[in-house]
N, C-alpha and C positions, 0 to 999 in steps of 0.2 A: 403332491406338489406343495400344498399349504398345510402346515401343521396346526395352525390355530383355526378353530372352527369359524371364528368371525371372518377370517380372510376368505374361507371357502364361500361363505354367504355373500360377501362383498363381490367376489368374482362371479358368482351366479347372477347377482343383480346387474352387474356390469354387462354380462353376456346377454341378459334379457333386454336391457336397454339398447344394445347394439342390434339385436334381432328385431326389435320393434322399429328402430330407425331404418334398417335396411328393408324390412317388409313393407313399410309404407312409402319410402322414397323411391325405391327402384322401379316399381310399376308406374309410378307417376312420371318419373323422368323418361322412361322408355316410351310411355304414351305420348309425351310431349315431343320426343324425338321423332316418332313415327308420324305424328301430325305435321311436323315441319317437313319431313322428307317427302311425304305423299300428299301434302296439302289437303288433309282431311279434318282440319281443326273443327271442332273440339272433340271428335268422337274417340280417338285413341286415348286422349288425356282423360276423358270421362271414364273410359274403360279401365285405365290404370288406377284412377281414384277408387273405383268400385272394387277392383282386384285387391288394392292395398287395404281397404276396409275389411274385405272378407278374410284376408290374411291376418289382420289384427284380431278379428273375432276368433279365429282359430287359435292364435297364440294365447289370447286371454282365457279361452275355454280350457286349454291345456294347463295354464298356470293355476286356474281355479281348481281343476281336478287334482293337480299335485298338492295344492294346499289342503284340500279336503282329505286326501289320503294321508297326509302328514298329521293332520288333526286327529283322524281316527286312530292312527298308529299311536300317537301320544296318549290318547284316552285309555287305550288298552293297557299301557304300561303303568 
């Protein structure tokens, strides 16, 4: 899709930013919605916050693993 390598890198970073935003905001908003619907405040919201944080840790660990694999590959060449 992109011929310039810089554009590929920018698109990857943009996708990562969108993934982080969705992974953090969706569980929080769903938890808030469940709390309002079932009058259980603040339990579902706290669960959504915890789930969002766990998702962020997973995303960051994947990114770190990708970066370290890229560094190892570049050292070999």
